[in-house]
C-alpha positions as CSV (number, residue, x, y, z in Angstrom):
1,M,117.3,125.1,122.0
2,S,114.8,122.3,122.1
3,S,115.7,119.1,123.8
4,F,115.6,117.0,120.6
5,A,117.8,119.3,118.6
6,S,120.9,117.2,119.3
7,Q,119.1,114.0,118.5
8,P,119.5,112.5,115.1
9,Y,115.8,111.6,114.3
10,K,112.5,113.4,114.7
11,L,110.4,110.5,113.4
12,I,110.6,106.8,114.5
13,A,108.7,104.6,112.1
14,T,108.0,101.0,113.4
15,D,106.4,98.1,111.7
16,L,104.1,96.1,114.0
17,D,104.3,92.3,113.5
18,G,107.8,90.8,114.0
19,T,109.1,94.3,114.9
20,L,107.3,96.3,117.6
21,L,105.1,93.5,118.7
22,R,106.2,90.3,120.4
23,H,104.7,87.0,119.4
24,D,101.7,87.5,121.8
25,E,100.9,90.9,120.2
26,T,102.2,92.8,123.2
27,V,104.9,95.5,123.5
28,S,107.4,95.0,126.3
29,E,107.8,97.5,129.1
30,R,111.4,98.1,128.1
31,T,110.4,99.0,124.5
32,R,107.5,101.2,125.8
33,Q,110.0,103.1,128.0
34,A,112.5,103.5,125.2
35,L,109.8,104.9,122.9
36,A,108.6,107.2,125.7
37,A,112.2,108.5,126.1
38,A,112.4,109.2,122.4
39,T,109.1,111.1,122.3
40,A,110.0,113.0,125.5
41,A,113.1,114.1,123.6
42,G,110.9,115.5,120.8
43,A,110.7,112.6,118.3
44,A,107.4,111.4,117.0
45,H,106.6,107.6,116.9
46,I,104.5,106.4,114.0
47,V,103.3,102.8,113.4
48,V,103.6,101.7,109.8
49,T,102.0,98.3,109.2
50,G,100.8,96.1,106.4
51,R,97.6,95.4,108.4
52,A,94.5,97.3,107.4
53,V,92.9,99.5,110.0
54,P,90.3,97.0,111.3
55,W,93.2,94.6,112.1
56,T,95.3,97.4,113.7
57,R,92.9,99.5,115.8
58,H,92.7,97.1,118.8
59,I,96.5,97.1,119.1
60,L,96.8,100.9,118.9
61,D,94.0,101.2,121.5
62,A,95.7,98.8,123.8
63,L,98.9,100.8,123.5
64,D,97.0,104.0,124.2
65,Y,98.5,105.2,120.9
66,K,96.9,108.5,119.8
67,G,98.9,109.6,116.8
68,L,98.9,108.8,113.1
69,A,99.3,105.3,111.8
70,V,100.1,104.1,108.3
71,C,98.1,100.9,107.6
72,G,97.1,98.7,104.7
73,Q,100.7,98.6,103.3
74,G,100.7,102.4,102.9
75,G,97.2,102.7,101.5
76,Q,95.6,104.1,104.7
77,V,96.6,107.0,107.0
78,Y,94.6,106.6,110.2
79,H,94.3,109.0,113.1
80,A,94.3,106.6,116.1
81,G,93.2,109.2,118.7
82,E,90.2,110.2,116.7
83,H,89.5,106.7,115.2
84,R,89.3,108.4,111.9
85,L,90.5,107.3,108.4
86,L,92.3,110.3,106.8
87,T,93.3,108.8,103.5
88,S,92.6,105.5,101.8
89,V,93.7,104.1,98.5
90,T,91.8,101.2,96.9
91,L,92.8,98.5,94.5
92,D,91.3,98.6,91.0
93,R,89.3,95.5,91.0
94,Q,89.3,95.0,87.2
95,L,93.1,95.2,87.1
96,A,93.4,92.9,90.1
97,G,91.1,90.3,88.4
98,L,93.3,90.5,85.3
99,A,96.4,90.2,87.3
100,L,95.1,87.1,89.1
101,A,94.2,85.5,85.8
102,K,97.7,86.1,84.5
103,I,99.3,84.7,87.6
104,E,97.1,81.6,87.6
105,A,97.9,81.1,83.9
106,E,101.5,80.9,84.9
107,V,101.5,79.0,88.2
108,G,98.0,77.3,88.4
109,P,95.1,77.9,90.8
110,L,95.6,80.2,93.8
111,H,93.9,80.4,97.2
112,L,92.6,83.9,97.8
113,A,91.6,86.3,100.5
114,A,91.0,90.1,100.4
115,S,90.8,93.1,102.7
116,R,87.8,95.4,102.1
117,D,88.2,99.1,102.4
118,G,87.1,101.2,105.3
119,L,87.2,101.4,109.1
120,E,85.1,98.3,109.4
121,G,86.4,96.5,106.3
122,E,86.2,92.8,106.5
123,V,88.9,90.3,105.5
124,L,87.3,87.8,103.2
125,V,88.8,84.3,103.1
126,G,88.2,81.9,100.2
127,P,88.4,78.1,100.1
128,G,91.9,76.7,100.9
129,Y,93.4,79.9,102.1
130,R,95.4,79.3,105.2
131,V,94.6,81.8,107.9
132,Q,97.1,82.3,110.7
133,E,95.8,81.5,114.1
134,G,95.0,84.4,116.3
135,P,92.3,86.9,117.3
136,L,92.0,88.7,113.9
137,P,88.5,88.5,112.5
138,N,87.8,87.2,109.1
139,V,84.7,86.1,107.0
140,M,84.7,82.9,105.1
141,M,83.3,83.2,101.5
142,D,82.0,80.3,99.4
143,D,81.1,82.4,96.3
144,P,84.3,83.8,94.6
145,G,82.1,86.7,93.3
146,E,81.9,88.0,96.8
147,L,85.6,89.0,96.5
148,W,84.8,91.8,94.1
149,A,81.5,93.0,95.5
150,A,82.9,96.0,97.4
151,P,86.1,98.2,97.3
152,L,89.3,96.4,98.4
153,N,92.6,97.5,99.8
154,K,94.5,94.4,98.8
155,V,94.2,90.8,97.7
156,Y,96.1,88.0,99.4
157,I,97.3,85.0,97.4
158,Q,98.7,81.6,98.4
159,H,99.8,78.7,96.3
160,P,99.5,75.0,97.1
161,T,103.2,74.3,96.6
162,L,105.2,77.5,95.8
163,D,106.8,79.3,98.8
164,D,106.1,83.0,99.4
165,D,109.2,84.3,97.6
166,A,108.7,82.1,94.6
167,L,105.1,83.1,94.3
168,A,105.8,86.8,94.7
169,L,108.5,86.5,92.0
170,A,106.2,84.8,89.6
171,A,103.4,87.3,90.2
172,R,105.8,90.2,89.6
173,Q,107.1,88.7,86.4
174,V,103.6,88.2,84.8
175,A,101.5,90.9,86.5
176,G,103.9,93.5,87.9
177,D,102.7,96.1,85.3
178,L,99.2,95.8,86.7
179,V,99.6,95.5,90.5
180,G,102.2,95.8,93.2
181,V,103.3,92.6,94.8
182,T,104.9,92.3,98.2
183,V,105.7,89.7,100.9
184,A,104.4,90.9,104.2
185,G,104.9,87.9,106.5
186,E,104.9,84.1,106.4
187,G,102.2,83.0,104.1
188,I,101.2,86.6,103.2
189,V,101.8,87.6,99.6
190,E,99.8,90.6,98.7
191,L,98.5,92.3,95.5
192,L,98.3,96.1,95.9
193,P,97.6,99.2,93.9
194,L,100.5,99.7,91.5
195,G,103.2,101.9,93.1
196,L,101.8,101.7,96.6
197,S,104.1,100.9,99.4
198,K,104.7,101.7,103.1
199,A,106.9,104.6,101.8
200,T,103.9,106.1,100.1
201,G,101.8,106.3,103.3
202,L,104.8,107.2,105.5
203,S,105.7,110.2,103.3
204,L,102.1,111.4,103.5
205,A,102.0,111.1,107.3
206,A,105.4,112.6,107.7
207,R,104.3,115.6,105.6
208,R,101.3,116.1,108.0
209,L,103.7,116.0,110.9
210,G,106.2,118.4,109.3
211,V,109.0,115.8,109.3
212,T,111.2,114.8,106.4
213,A,112.7,111.5,105.2
214,K,116.2,112.8,106.3
215,E,114.8,112.9,109.9
216,T,113.3,109.4,109.9
217,L,114.5,106.2,111.6
218,A,112.7,103.0,110.5
219,F,112.4,99.5,112.0
220,G,111.1,96.5,110.2
221,D,111.4,92.7,109.5
222,M,109.9,91.8,106.1
223,P,110.4,92.6,102.4
224,N,107.4,95.0,102.5
225,D,109.6,97.2,104.7
226,I,112.2,97.7,102.0
227,P,110.5,100.8,100.5
228,M,110.2,102.4,104.0
229,F,113.9,101.7,104.5
230,A,114.8,103.3,101.1
231,W,112.7,106.4,102.0
232,S,114.0,106.8,105.6
233,A,117.4,108.2,106.6
234,R,118.2,104.9,108.4
235,G,116.7,101.5,108.3
236,V,117.1,99.0,111.2
237,A,116.3,95.3,110.6
238,M,115.4,93.0,113.4
239,A,117.5,89.9,114.0
240,N,114.4,87.8,112.9
241,A,114.1,89.8,109.6
242,H,113.8,88.3,106.1
243,D,117.2,88.1,104.3
244,E,116.0,90.6,101.6
245,L,115.4,93.3,104.2
246,K,118.7,92.5,106.1
247,A,120.5,93.0,102.8
248,V,119.4,96.6,102.5
249,A,119.4,97.6,106.2
250,D,121.8,100.1,107.6
251,E,121.9,98.3,110.9
252,L,120.8,95.0,112.5
253,T,119.4,94.9,116.0
254,A,118.1,92.2,118.4
255,S,114.9,90.3,117.6
256,N,111.4,91.6,118.4
257,E,111.3,89.2,121.3
258,E,114.5,90.6,122.7
259,D,113.6,94.4,122.6
260,G,115.5,95.1,119.4
261,I,113.8,98.6,119.0
262,A,114.7,99.5,122.6
263,V,118.3,98.5,122.1
264,V,118.7,101.1,119.4
265,L,116.6,103.8,121.0
266,E,118.3,103.5,124.3
267,R,121.6,104.1,122.6
268,L,120.3,107.2,120.8
269,Y,118.1,108.8,123.4
270,L,119.2,107.5,126.8
271,S,123.0,107.3,126.5
Protein backbone atom coordinates (compact mmCIF):
# COMPACT_ATOMS: atom_id res chain seq x y z
CA MET A 1 0.00 0.00 0.00
CA SER A 2 1.38 3.41 -0.92
CA SER A 3 2.26 5.80 1.87
CA PHE A 4 -0.47 8.29 1.00
CA ALA A 5 -3.31 5.79 0.81
CA SER A 6 -4.36 6.57 4.36
CA GLN A 7 -4.17 10.32 3.78
CA PRO A 8 -7.38 12.13 2.87
CA TYR A 9 -6.11 14.35 0.04
CA LYS A 10 -3.96 13.71 -3.02
CA LEU A 11 -3.98 17.33 -4.23
CA ILE A 12 -3.33 20.46 -2.16
CA ALA A 13 -4.36 23.63 -4.00
CA THR A 14 -3.06 26.89 -2.55
CA ASP A 15 -3.72 30.47 -3.51
CA LEU A 16 -0.62 32.70 -3.37
CA ASP A 17 -1.28 36.22 -2.06
CA GLY A 18 -2.71 36.32 1.44
CA THR A 19 -2.55 32.51 1.62
CA LEU A 20 0.75 30.77 0.82
CA LEU A 21 2.78 33.97 0.68
CA ARG A 22 3.50 36.24 3.61
CA HIS A 23 3.33 40.01 3.18
CA ASP A 24 6.92 40.10 1.89
CA GLU A 25 6.13 37.47 -0.80
CA THR A 26 8.09 34.72 0.97
CA VAL A 27 7.00 31.31 2.24
CA SER A 28 7.98 30.44 5.79
CA GLU A 29 10.25 27.49 6.54
CA ARG A 30 7.46 25.90 8.60
CA THR A 31 5.05 26.02 5.67
CA ARG A 32 7.72 24.71 3.27
CA GLN A 33 8.33 21.76 5.59
CA ALA A 34 4.62 21.03 5.95
CA LEU A 35 4.18 21.03 2.16
CA ALA A 36 7.26 18.81 1.82
CA ALA A 37 5.76 16.36 4.30
CA ALA A 38 2.51 16.28 2.35
CA THR A 39 4.26 15.70 -0.97
CA ALA A 40 6.51 13.05 0.59
CA ALA A 41 3.30 11.30 1.64
CA GLY A 42 2.16 11.27 -1.99
CA ALA A 43 0.07 14.43 -2.28
CA ALA A 44 0.70 16.91 -5.08
CA HIS A 45 0.87 20.65 -4.39
CA ILE A 46 -0.52 23.03 -6.99
CA VAL A 47 -0.47 26.82 -6.91
CA VAL A 48 -3.76 28.41 -8.04
CA THR A 49 -3.49 32.18 -8.34
CA GLY A 50 -5.26 35.14 -9.86
CA ARG A 51 -1.88 36.46 -11.01
CA ALA A 52 -1.06 35.92 -14.65
CA VAL A 53 2.09 33.92 -15.46
CA PRO A 54 4.47 36.92 -15.82
CA TRP A 55 3.56 38.01 -12.27
CA THR A 56 3.88 34.45 -10.92
CA ARG A 57 7.00 32.97 -12.50
CA HIS A 58 9.55 34.68 -10.25
CA ILE A 59 7.80 33.42 -7.13
CA LEU A 60 7.61 29.84 -8.40
CA ASP A 61 11.28 29.96 -9.42
CA ALA A 62 12.25 31.27 -5.98
CA LEU A 63 10.33 28.38 -4.39
CA ASP A 64 12.05 25.92 -6.76
CA TYR A 65 8.51 24.92 -7.75
CA LYS A 66 8.58 22.57 -10.77
CA GLY A 67 4.98 21.44 -11.11
CA LEU A 68 1.84 22.81 -12.72
CA ALA A 69 0.41 26.15 -11.67
CA VAL A 70 -3.01 27.60 -12.44
CA CYS A 71 -2.60 31.31 -13.15
CA GLY A 72 -4.64 34.22 -14.48
CA GLN A 73 -7.75 33.39 -12.42
CA GLY A 74 -7.96 29.92 -13.98
CA GLY A 75 -7.26 31.05 -17.54
CA GLN A 76 -3.69 29.73 -17.72
CA VAL A 77 -2.19 26.35 -16.90
CA TYR A 78 1.57 26.78 -16.63
CA HIS A 79 4.34 24.19 -16.33
CA ALA A 80 6.78 25.84 -13.94
CA GLY A 81 9.57 23.33 -14.42
CA GLU A 82 9.53 23.78 -18.20
CA HIS A 83 8.59 27.49 -18.16
CA ARG A 84 5.86 26.62 -20.62
CA LEU A 85 2.27 27.81 -21.00
CA LEU A 86 0.09 24.72 -21.55
CA THR A 87 -3.32 26.38 -21.91
CA SER A 88 -4.49 29.97 -22.09
CA VAL A 89 -7.96 31.48 -22.32
CA THR A 90 -8.31 35.06 -23.52
CA LEU A 91 -10.98 37.67 -22.95
CA ASP A 92 -13.16 38.60 -25.92
CA ARG A 93 -12.16 42.23 -26.31
CA GLN A 94 -15.37 43.27 -28.03
CA LEU A 95 -17.48 41.83 -25.20
CA ALA A 96 -15.16 43.39 -22.62
CA GLY A 97 -15.52 46.80 -24.26
CA LEU A 98 -19.30 46.46 -24.27
CA ALA A 99 -19.25 45.36 -20.62
CA LEU A 100 -17.13 48.37 -19.64
CA ALA A 101 -19.52 50.73 -21.43
CA LYS A 102 -22.49 49.24 -19.56
CA ILE A 103 -20.70 49.43 -16.20
CA GLU A 104 -19.64 53.04 -16.76
CA ALA A 105 -23.18 53.95 -17.80
CA GLU A 106 -24.29 52.65 -14.41
CA VAL A 107 -21.55 53.91 -12.05
CA GLY A 108 -19.61 56.56 -14.00
CA PRO A 109 -16.02 56.59 -15.31
CA LEU A 110 -13.69 53.80 -14.26
CA HIS A 111 -9.91 53.57 -13.90
CA LEU A 112 -8.59 50.70 -15.99
CA ALA A 113 -5.70 48.26 -16.27
CA ALA A 114 -5.34 45.04 -18.24
CA SER A 115 -3.21 41.90 -18.35
CA ARG A 116 -1.97 40.88 -21.80
CA ASP A 117 -1.84 37.21 -22.73
CA GLY A 118 1.30 35.09 -22.92
CA LEU A 119 4.47 34.24 -21.01
CA GLU A 120 5.71 37.81 -21.39
CA GLY A 121 2.32 39.52 -21.24
CA GLU A 122 2.54 43.05 -19.89
CA VAL A 123 0.16 44.60 -17.39
CA LEU A 124 -1.03 47.90 -18.85
CA VAL A 125 -2.08 50.61 -16.41
CA GLY A 126 -4.26 53.56 -17.39
CA PRO A 127 -4.54 57.04 -15.85
CA GLY A 128 -5.83 57.07 -12.28
CA TYR A 129 -5.51 53.33 -11.71
CA ARG A 130 -3.92 52.68 -8.29
CA VAL A 131 -1.13 50.13 -8.57
CA GLN A 132 -0.15 48.37 -5.37
CA GLU A 133 3.43 48.97 -4.32
CA GLY A 134 5.83 46.13 -4.97
CA PRO A 135 8.13 44.53 -7.50
CA LEU A 136 5.52 43.53 -10.09
CA PRO A 137 6.21 45.19 -13.44
CA ASN A 138 3.63 47.25 -15.27
CA VAL A 139 3.51 49.61 -18.23
CA MET A 140 1.73 52.96 -18.02
CA MET A 141 -0.49 53.77 -21.00
CA ASP A 142 -1.71 57.19 -22.05
CA ASP A 143 -3.76 56.11 -25.06
CA PRO A 144 -6.86 54.08 -24.01
CA GLY A 145 -6.72 52.38 -27.40
CA GLU A 146 -3.57 50.54 -26.29
CA LEU A 147 -5.74 48.49 -23.96
CA TRP A 148 -7.30 46.63 -26.88
CA ALA A 149 -4.25 46.33 -29.16
CA ALA A 150 -3.35 42.72 -28.27
CA PRO A 151 -5.06 39.68 -26.68
CA LEU A 152 -5.92 40.04 -22.97
CA ASN A 153 -6.43 37.65 -20.05
CA LYS A 154 -8.38 40.13 -17.96
CA VAL A 155 -9.30 43.77 -17.41
CA TYR A 156 -8.94 45.39 -13.97
CA ILE A 157 -11.42 48.09 -12.92
CA GLN A 158 -11.40 50.64 -10.10
CA HIS A 159 -13.90 53.32 -9.18
CA PRO A 160 -13.09 56.70 -7.59
CA THR A 161 -15.52 56.20 -4.70
CA LEU A 162 -17.16 52.74 -4.74
CA ASP A 163 -15.46 50.03 -2.72
CA ASP A 164 -14.47 46.71 -4.31
CA ASP A 165 -17.56 44.76 -3.27
CA ALA A 166 -19.98 47.49 -4.38
CA LEU A 167 -18.19 47.88 -7.72
CA ALA A 168 -18.19 44.13 -8.35
CA LEU A 169 -21.89 43.88 -7.50
CA ALA A 170 -22.77 46.73 -9.88
CA ALA A 171 -20.63 45.20 -12.62
CA ARG A 172 -22.31 41.81 -12.26
CA GLN A 173 -25.76 43.33 -12.30
CA VAL A 174 -25.31 45.21 -15.58
CA ALA A 175 -22.65 43.13 -17.40
CA GLY A 176 -22.71 39.69 -15.78
CA ASP A 177 -24.11 38.18 -18.98
CA LEU A 178 -21.05 39.39 -20.93
CA VAL A 179 -18.08 38.83 -18.62
CA GLY A 180 -17.18 37.20 -15.34
CA VAL A 181 -16.54 39.56 -12.40
CA THR A 182 -14.47 38.71 -9.36
CA VAL A 183 -12.74 40.40 -6.40
CA ALA A 184 -9.18 39.07 -6.22
CA GLY A 185 -7.67 41.32 -3.55
CA GLU A 186 -7.85 44.81 -2.13
CA GLY A 187 -8.40 47.23 -5.01
CA ILE A 188 -8.50 44.35 -7.50
CA VAL A 189 -11.83 43.87 -9.29
CA GLU A 190 -11.43 41.86 -12.47
CA LEU A 191 -13.41 41.28 -15.65
CA LEU A 192 -12.80 37.78 -17.04
CA PRO A 193 -14.02 35.51 -19.82
CA LEU A 194 -17.57 34.47 -18.93
CA GLY A 195 -17.62 31.23 -16.92
CA LEU A 196 -13.90 31.28 -16.15
CA SER A 197 -12.80 30.77 -12.55
CA LYS A 198 -10.02 29.20 -10.54
CA ALA A 199 -12.11 26.01 -10.57
CA THR A 200 -11.91 25.90 -14.39
CA GLY A 201 -8.13 25.87 -14.45
CA LEU A 202 -7.81 23.67 -11.37
CA SER A 203 -10.05 20.99 -12.88
CA LEU A 204 -7.91 20.98 -16.06
CA ALA A 205 -4.69 20.71 -14.10
CA ALA A 206 -6.11 18.03 -11.80
CA ARG A 207 -7.13 15.98 -14.84
CA ARG A 208 -3.56 16.15 -16.11
CA LEU A 209 -2.37 14.92 -12.71
CA GLY A 210 -4.96 12.15 -12.55
CA VAL A 211 -6.58 13.57 -9.41
CA THR A 212 -10.27 14.30 -8.78
CA ALA A 213 -12.14 17.03 -6.95
CA LYS A 214 -12.98 14.55 -4.16
CA GLU A 215 -9.24 14.22 -3.46
CA THR A 216 -8.52 17.97 -3.34
CA LEU A 217 -7.90 20.26 -0.36
CA ALA A 218 -7.94 24.00 -1.16
CA PHE A 219 -6.63 27.05 0.73
CA GLY A 220 -7.58 30.66 -0.05
CA ASP A 221 -8.41 34.13 1.24
CA MET A 222 -10.55 36.07 -1.28
CA PRO A 223 -13.91 35.80 -3.09
CA ASN A 224 -12.12 34.62 -6.25
CA ASP A 225 -11.35 31.42 -4.29
CA ILE A 226 -15.05 30.60 -3.82
CA PRO A 227 -15.33 28.51 -7.04
CA MET A 228 -12.16 26.59 -6.08
CA PHE A 229 -13.68 25.81 -2.67
CA ALA A 230 -16.93 24.69 -4.33
CA TRP A 231 -15.00 22.36 -6.65
CA SER A 232 -12.71 20.88 -3.99
CA ALA A 233 -13.61 18.35 -1.33
CA ARG A 234 -12.60 20.76 1.42
CA GLY A 235 -11.95 24.49 1.48
CA VAL A 236 -9.86 26.14 4.19
CA ALA A 237 -10.03 29.92 4.60
CA MET A 238 -7.22 31.89 6.20
CA ALA A 239 -7.92 33.99 9.31
CA ASN A 240 -7.31 37.07 7.15
CA ALA A 241 -9.83 35.93 4.51
CA HIS A 242 -12.69 37.99 3.08
CA ASP A 243 -16.01 37.39 4.84
CA GLU A 244 -17.58 36.00 1.64
CA LEU A 245 -15.00 33.21 1.53
CA LYS A 246 -15.21 32.49 5.25
CA ALA A 247 -18.96 32.04 4.83
CA VAL A 248 -18.49 29.09 2.45
CA ALA A 249 -15.33 27.58 3.95
CA ASP A 250 -15.35 24.16 5.60
CA GLU A 251 -12.66 25.28 8.03
CA LEU A 252 -10.85 28.40 9.21
CA THR A 253 -7.13 28.36 9.94
CA ALA A 254 -4.52 30.85 11.10
CA SER A 255 -3.50 33.78 8.90
CA ASN A 256 -0.93 33.66 6.12
CA GLU A 257 1.51 35.43 8.45
CA GLU A 258 0.97 32.73 11.10
CA ASP A 259 1.51 29.62 8.93
CA GLY A 260 -2.18 28.83 8.47
CA ILE A 261 -1.48 26.28 5.73
CA ALA A 262 1.11 24.51 7.90
CA VAL A 263 -1.32 24.32 10.83
CA VAL A 264 -3.70 22.20 8.74
CA LEU A 265 -1.12 20.13 6.87
CA GLU A 266 0.78 19.23 10.04
CA ARG A 267 -2.44 17.87 11.51
CA LEU A 268 -3.15 15.81 8.38
CA TYR A 269 0.31 14.61 7.41
CA LEU A 270 2.53 14.83 10.50
CA SER A 271 0.28 13.78 13.37
